[in-house]
ZADO-1210 file (C-alpha; in nm, 4 decimals, padded with zeros to 6 digits):
<atoms>
<atom x="07.7419" y="-02.8696" z="09.0716" code="MET" pos="1"/>
<atom x="07.8118" y="-02.7712" z="09.4439" code="LYS" pos="2"/>
<atom x="07.5950" y="-02.9418" z="09.7565" code="ASN" pos="3"/>
<atom x="07.5240" y="-02.9322" z="10.0997" code="ASN" pos="4"/>
<atom x="07.4628" y="-03.3039" z="10.1403" code="LEU" pos="5"/>
<atom x="07.6553" y="-03.4044" z="10.4201" code="LYS" pos="6"/>
<atom x="07.5707" y="-03.0697" z="10.5947" code="VAL" pos="7"/>
<atom x="07.2472" y="-03.2330" z="10.5865" code="GLU" pos="8"/>
<atom x="07.2914" y="-03.5667" z="10.6689" code="ARG" pos="9"/>
<atom x="07.4605" y="-03.3879" z="10.9982" code="ALA" pos="10"/>
<atom x="07.1814" y="-03.2126" z="11.1060" code="ILE" pos="11"/>
<atom x="06.9083" y="-03.5150" z="11.0052" code="HIS" pos="12"/>
<atom x="07.1738" y="-03.7074" z="11.2055" code="ASN" pos="13"/>
<atom x="07.2093" y="-03.9697" z="10.9659" code="LEU" pos="14"/>
<atom x="07.5064" y="-04.1733" z="10.8217" code="THR" pos="15"/>
<atom x="07.5843" y="-04.1913" z="10.4161" code="GLN" pos="16"/>
<atom x="07.4603" y="-04.5340" z="10.4822" code="GLU" pos="17"/>
<atom x="07.1481" y="-04.4286" z="10.6343" code="GLU" pos="18"/>
<atom x="07.0503" y="-04.1927" z="10.3437" code="LEU" pos="19"/>
<atom x="07.2587" y="-04.4362" z="10.0694" code="ALA" pos="20"/>
<atom x="06.9312" y="-04.7095" z="10.2160" code="GLN" pos="21"/>
<atom x="06.6257" y="-04.4221" z="10.1597" code="LYS" pos="22"/>
<atom x="06.7494" y="-04.3152" z="09.8865" code="VAL" pos="23"/>
<atom x="06.8113" y="-04.6892" z="09.7297" code="SER" pos="24"/>
<atom x="07.1921" y="-04.6779" z="09.5935" code="VAL" pos="25"/>
<atom x="07.5411" y="-04.7375" z="09.7778" code="SER" pos="26"/>
<atom x="07.7358" y="-04.5703" z="10.0248" code="ARG" pos="27"/>
<atom x="08.0194" y="-04.5235" z="09.8086" code="GLN" pos="28"/>
<atom x="07.7084" y="-04.3043" z="09.6024" code="THR" pos="29"/>
<atom x="07.6229" y="-04.0779" z="09.8369" code="ILE" pos="30"/>
<atom x="08.0148" y="-04.0303" z="09.9089" code="HIS" pos="31"/>
<atom x="08.0815" y="-03.9328" z="09.5440" code="ALA" pos="32"/>
<atom x="07.7995" y="-03.7279" z="09.5895" code="ILE" pos="33"/>
<atom x="07.9202" y="-03.5038" z="09.8530" code="GLU" pos="34"/>
<atom x="08.3141" y="-03.4998" z="09.7481" code="THR" pos="35"/>
<atom x="08.1347" y="-03.3456" z="09.4259" code="ASN" pos="36"/>
<atom x="08.2361" y="-03.6469" z="09.2187" code="LYS" pos="37"/>
<atom x="07.9564" y="-03.7891" z="09.1379" code="TYR" pos="38"/>
<atom x="07.6224" y="-03.5495" z="09.0346" code="VAL" pos="39"/>
<atom x="07.2984" y="-03.7320" z="09.1061" code="PRO" pos="40"/>
<atom x="07.0260" y="-03.8514" z="08.8297" code="SER" pos="41"/>
<atom x="06.7491" y="-03.5745" z="08.8639" code="THR" pos="42"/>
<atom x="06.5754" y="-03.8288" z="09.0511" code="ILE" pos="43"/>
<atom x="06.8058" y="-03.9265" z="09.2544" code="LEU" pos="44"/>
<atom x="06.8789" y="-03.5975" z="09.3136" code="SER" pos="45"/>
<atom x="06.4518" y="-03.5270" z="09.3951" code="LEU" pos="46"/>
<atom x="06.4538" y="-03.8567" z="09.6169" code="LYS" pos="47"/>
<atom x="06.7736" y="-03.6922" z="09.8310" code="ILE" pos="48"/>
<atom x="06.5419" y="-03.3057" z="09.8403" code="ALA" pos="49"/>
<atom x="06.2119" y="-03.5076" z="09.9481" code="HIS" pos="50"/>
<atom x="06.3925" y="-03.6859" z="10.2257" code="ILE" pos="51"/>
<atom x="06.4857" y="-03.3473" z="10.3718" code="PHE" pos="52"/>
<atom x="06.1848" y="-03.2397" z="10.3242" code="ASN" pos="53"/>
<atom x="06.4183" y="-02.9363" z="10.1482" code="LYS" pos="54"/>
<atom x="06.3667" y="-02.7708" z="09.8286" code="PRO" pos="55"/>
<atom x="06.6189" y="-02.9321" z="09.5189" code="LEU" pos="56"/>
<atom x="06.8227" y="-02.5963" z="09.5284" code="GLU" pos="57"/>
<atom x="06.8430" y="-02.5701" z="09.8801" code="GLU" pos="58"/>
<atom x="07.0384" y="-02.8796" z="09.8195" code="ILE" pos="59"/>
<atom x="07.1947" y="-02.8756" z="09.4656" code="PHE" pos="60"/>
<atom x="07.3310" y="-02.5727" z="09.3328" code="THR" pos="61"/>
<atom x="07.4648" y="-02.4373" z="08.9755" code="LEU" pos="62"/>
<atom x="07.8148" y="-02.3033" z="09.0329" code="GLU" pos="63"/>
<atom x="07.9231" y="-02.0431" z="08.7167" code="GLU" pos="64"/>
<atom x="08.1278" y="-02.3182" z="08.5576" code="THR" pos="65"/>
<atom x="07.8523" y="-02.5699" z="08.4951" code="ASP" pos="66"/>
</atoms>
């Protein structure tokens, strides 16, 4: 799964730590999502989409191999 989390954070001027606090996870979790080392749960994905006020599909997209 691809994501544009880093871009969204930059647009909203949020650090990894600030986003992590808003969605109740560690900064390391945000880093792992951004580097495609961790696929977030549905709940976490929805929380992130809500923070950026965007549909889930605008932040996370499936790849053909998923």
